[in-house]
C-alpha positions as CSV (number, residue, x, y, z in Angstrom):
1,M,11.0,-6.4,22.2
2,T,12.2,-2.9,22.7
3,E,9.5,-0.3,23.0
4,P,9.1,1.5,19.6
5,D,10.2,5.1,19.1
6,N,9.1,7.5,16.4
7,L,11.5,6.2,13.8
8,S,10.8,2.5,14.3
9,T,7.0,3.2,14.3
10,Y,7.3,5.1,11.1
11,V,9.3,2.3,9.4
12,L,6.7,-0.2,10.7
13,R,3.9,1.8,9.1
14,L,5.5,1.6,5.7
15,A,6.3,-2.1,6.2
16,D,2.7,-2.9,7.1
17,D,1.4,-1.0,4.1
18,A,3.6,-3.1,1.8
19,M,3.0,-6.4,3.6
20,V,-0.8,-6.1,3.6
21,L,-1.2,-4.9,0.0
22,G,1.3,-7.4,-1.2
23,Q,-0.8,-10.1,0.4
24,R,-3.9,-8.8,-1.3
25,I,-2.2,-8.7,-4.7
26,S,-1.0,-12.2,-4.3
27,E,-4.6,-13.4,-4.0
28,W,-4.8,-12.9,-7.8
29,T,-2.1,-15.5,-8.4
30,S,-3.7,-18.2,-10.5
31,N,-6.9,-16.2,-10.4
32,S,-6.1,-13.3,-12.8
33,P,-8.1,-12.8,-16.0
34,N,-5.2,-13.9,-18.3
35,L,-1.8,-15.4,-18.1
36,E,0.0,-12.1,-18.6
37,E,-1.8,-10.5,-15.7
38,D,-1.3,-13.7,-13.6
39,I,2.5,-13.3,-14.0
40,A,2.4,-9.6,-13.5
41,N,0.4,-9.8,-10.3
42,S,2.7,-12.4,-8.9
43,N,5.7,-10.2,-9.7
44,V,4.2,-7.1,-8.2
45,A,3.2,-9.0,-5.1
46,L,6.8,-10.1,-4.7
47,D,8.0,-6.5,-5.1
48,Y,5.8,-5.5,-2.2
49,L,6.9,-8.5,-0.1
50,G,10.5,-7.5,-0.8
51,R,9.8,-3.9,0.3
52,A,8.1,-5.1,3.4
53,R,11.1,-7.4,4.3
54,M,13.6,-4.5,3.9
55,L,11.5,-2.3,6.2
56,Y,10.7,-5.0,8.7
57,A,14.4,-6.0,8.9
58,Y,15.3,-2.3,9.5
59,A,12.6,-2.0,12.2
60,A,13.7,-5.3,13.8
61,T,17.2,-3.9,14.4
62,M,15.8,-1.0,16.3
63,L,13.3,-3.1,18.3
64,N,15.6,-6.1,19.1
65,T,13.3,-8.6,17.4
66,T,13.0,-10.3,14.0
67,E,11.2,-9.4,10.8
68,D,9.2,-12.6,11.1
69,D,7.9,-11.7,14.5
70,L,6.9,-8.3,13.2
71,A,5.1,-9.7,10.3
72,F,3.5,-12.8,11.8
73,M,3.2,-12.3,15.6
74,R,1.3,-9.0,15.8
75,D,-2.5,-8.9,15.7
76,A,-4.7,-6.6,13.7
77,R,-4.8,-3.9,16.3
78,Q,-1.0,-3.7,16.2
79,Y,-0.9,-3.4,12.4
80,T,-0.7,0.2,11.3
81,N,-1.4,0.0,7.5
82,L,-3.7,2.4,5.8
83,L,-7.2,1.1,5.4
84,M,-7.3,1.1,1.6
85,H,-4.6,-1.6,1.6
86,E,-6.5,-4.2,3.6
87,L,-9.8,-4.2,1.6
88,P,-10.7,-7.5,0.0
89,K,-9.5,-7.8,-3.6
90,G,-13.0,-7.5,-5.0
91,D,-13.4,-7.8,-8.8
92,Y,-10.5,-6.9,-11.2
93,A,-11.8,-3.4,-11.6
94,F,-11.7,-2.8,-7.8
95,S,-8.1,-4.1,-7.5
96,T,-7.1,-2.1,-10.6
97,V,-8.4,1.2,-9.2
98,R,-6.9,0.6,-5.8
99,Q,-3.6,-0.3,-7.3
100,F,-3.6,2.9,-9.4
101,F,-4.5,5.1,-6.5
102,I,-1.7,3.6,-4.4
103,D,0.9,3.4,-7.2
104,S,0.2,7.1,-8.0
105,F,0.9,8.0,-4.4
106,D,3.9,5.7,-3.9
107,V,5.8,7.0,-6.9
108,L,5.6,10.5,-5.5
109,Y,6.2,9.5,-2.0
110,F,9.3,7.3,-2.5
111,E,10.8,9.8,-4.9
112,Q,10.9,12.3,-2.1
113,L,11.9,9.7,0.6
114,I,15.1,9.1,-1.3
115,H,16.2,12.5,0.3
116,S,15.4,11.3,3.8
117,G,18.0,12.2,6.5
118,D,18.0,8.6,7.6
119,A,20.5,6.8,5.3
120,Q,18.8,3.4,5.6
121,L,15.4,4.7,4.7
122,A,16.8,6.6,1.8
123,A,18.5,3.5,0.4
124,I,15.2,1.5,0.7
125,A,13.3,4.3,-0.9
126,A,15.8,4.4,-3.9
127,K,15.2,0.7,-4.6
128,T,11.4,1.0,-4.1
129,F,11.1,4.1,-6.3
130,K,12.4,2.1,-9.3
131,E,9.7,-0.5,-8.8
132,C,7.0,2.1,-8.3
133,Q,7.8,3.6,-11.7
134,Y,6.9,0.3,-13.3
135,H,3.9,-0.3,-11.1
136,V,2.3,3.0,-11.9
137,R,2.8,2.6,-15.7
138,R,1.2,-0.8,-15.5
139,S,-1.8,0.2,-13.4
140,R,-2.4,3.4,-15.4
141,D,-2.5,1.4,-18.6
142,L,-5.0,-1.0,-17.1
143,M,-7.2,1.9,-15.9
144,V,-7.4,3.2,-19.5
145,R,-7.9,-0.2,-21.1
146,L,-10.7,-1.1,-18.8
147,G,-12.2,2.3,-18.4
148,D,-12.3,3.0,-22.1
149,G,-13.2,-0.6,-23.0
150,T,-16.6,-2.1,-23.1
151,D,-19.8,-0.8,-21.4
152,E,-19.4,-3.5,-18.8
153,S,-15.8,-2.8,-18.0
154,N,-16.5,1.0,-17.8
155,S,-19.4,0.4,-15.5
156,R,-17.3,-1.8,-13.2
157,M,-14.4,0.7,-13.1
158,Q,-16.8,3.5,-12.2
159,T,-18.3,1.5,-9.4
160,A,-14.9,0.7,-8.1
161,L,-14.0,4.4,-8.1
162,D,-17.1,5.2,-6.2
163,E,-16.3,2.6,-3.6
164,L,-12.7,3.6,-3.1
165,W,-12.9,7.4,-3.4
166,G,-13.3,8.1,0.3
167,Y,-10.3,6.0,1.3
168,R,-7.9,8.2,-0.6
169,H,-7.9,10.9,2.1
170,E,-5.9,8.7,4.5
171,L,-3.0,8.7,2.0
172,F,-2.4,12.4,2.7
173,M,-3.0,12.5,6.5
174,D,0.0,13.6,8.6
175,D,-0.2,12.9,12.3
176,E,2.0,14.2,15.1
177,L,4.5,11.4,14.9
178,E,5.2,12.0,11.2
179,T,5.2,15.7,11.6
180,E,8.0,15.4,14.2
181,L,10.0,13.2,11.8
182,Q,9.3,15.7,9.0
183,Q,10.9,18.5,11.1
184,Q,13.9,16.2,11.6
185,G,14.3,15.7,7.8
186,V,13.4,12.0,8.0
187,A,9.8,11.7,6.8
188,I,7.8,13.2,4.0
189,T,4.9,15.7,4.3
190,R,2.1,13.6,2.8
191,A,-0.3,16.6,2.3
192,D,2.2,18.3,0.0
193,L,1.8,15.4,-2.5
194,Q,-1.9,15.7,-3.0
195,P,-2.0,18.3,-5.7
196,K,0.3,16.2,-8.0
197,W,-1.7,13.1,-7.1
198,D,-5.0,14.8,-7.9
199,A,-3.6,16.0,-11.3
200,A,-2.4,12.5,-12.2
201,I,-5.7,10.9,-11.3
202,Q,-7.7,13.4,-13.2
203,D,-5.5,13.1,-16.3
204,C,-5.9,9.3,-16.2
205,L,-9.7,9.3,-15.6
206,T,-10.2,11.7,-18.5
207,E,-8.3,9.4,-20.9
208,A,-10.2,6.4,-19.4
209,T,-13.6,8.1,-19.9
210,L,-14.3,7.8,-16.1
211,S,-15.7,10.4,-13.8
212,I,-14.6,11.8,-10.4
213,P,-17.3,10.5,-8.0
214,E,-19.8,13.2,-6.9
215,A,-20.2,11.9,-3.4
216,D,-17.2,12.5,-1.1
217,W,-16.6,10.9,2.3
218,T,-13.7,10.0,4.5
219,V,-12.5,7.0,6.5
220,S,-9.4,6.8,8.6
221,G,-7.9,5.0,11.6
222,G,-5.4,2.6,10.1
223,R,-2.4,4.3,11.5
224,A,-4.0,4.0,15.0
225,G,-4.7,0.3,14.6
226,V,-8.4,0.8,14.0
227,H,-9.2,-1.6,11.1
228,S,-12.0,-3.2,9.2
229,E,-12.9,-6.8,10.0
230,H,-11.2,-7.7,6.7
231,L,-7.7,-7.3,8.1
232,G,-8.2,-9.8,10.9
233,H,-9.4,-12.5,8.4
234,M,-6.5,-11.8,6.1
235,L,-3.9,-12.1,8.9
236,D,-5.5,-15.4,10.1
237,D,-4.6,-16.9,6.7
238,M,-1.2,-15.1,6.4
239,Q,0.0,-15.9,9.9
240,C,-1.4,-19.4,10.4
241,L,1.7,-21.4,9.5
242,H,4.1,-19.4,11.5
243,R,1.9,-19.3,14.6
244,S,1.3,-23.1,14.3
245,H,5.0,-23.7,14.5
246,P,6.6,-21.1,16.8
247,G,10.2,-20.4,16.3
248,V,10.3,-22.2,12.9
249,T,13.1,-21.2,10.5
250,W,13.2,-21.6,6.8
């Protein structure tokens, strides 16, 4: 495999985000609280898998490899997804809050990435942005329904907010690699998106009768390959079949 450069590394980061979260969402298939949500989660997971495939395929052309090798033959330290994406699905409140946080970011991010100077990335972003618009409407609706529901659902949603709050910072961290690509007109400045994200979150939490957590904290490291133990366990399940039959084609 060709050594990665800044562009292929950037594309891989976005692919890993999509692949890992898509895998987590798929864990609700046949386990969702009702049939409507079961179908919705399966469809959203497929959207993320489709996004991952487009990005892996693009990275594979730059790295002289295949999308399957990028998805299934790298270990946890080689994955570069943000940490929020890899956390276990938890209860439905936890998955809902995580999804809303990420959807609210993605709809801002991919709307801007449509204007990337890299034509292939811009095309992928245009397709992804359409899906993000649906995703954020759905997850916001669930936030309000569960937050402003019963005492039990409100309590669970508030607990999920408290548990996820510190992971949000990583969404807006720009490192040297992305800064260089921003200067070239390829990547998006993540930090610039935070004011709009904050406003969208606050607006939703007010309607959902939920509160911004008082305690703030920060975790990071996903882009550098420093992950929780949860990612390794997830990849074991996800990669088992492919690694058991090297070179298999479908």
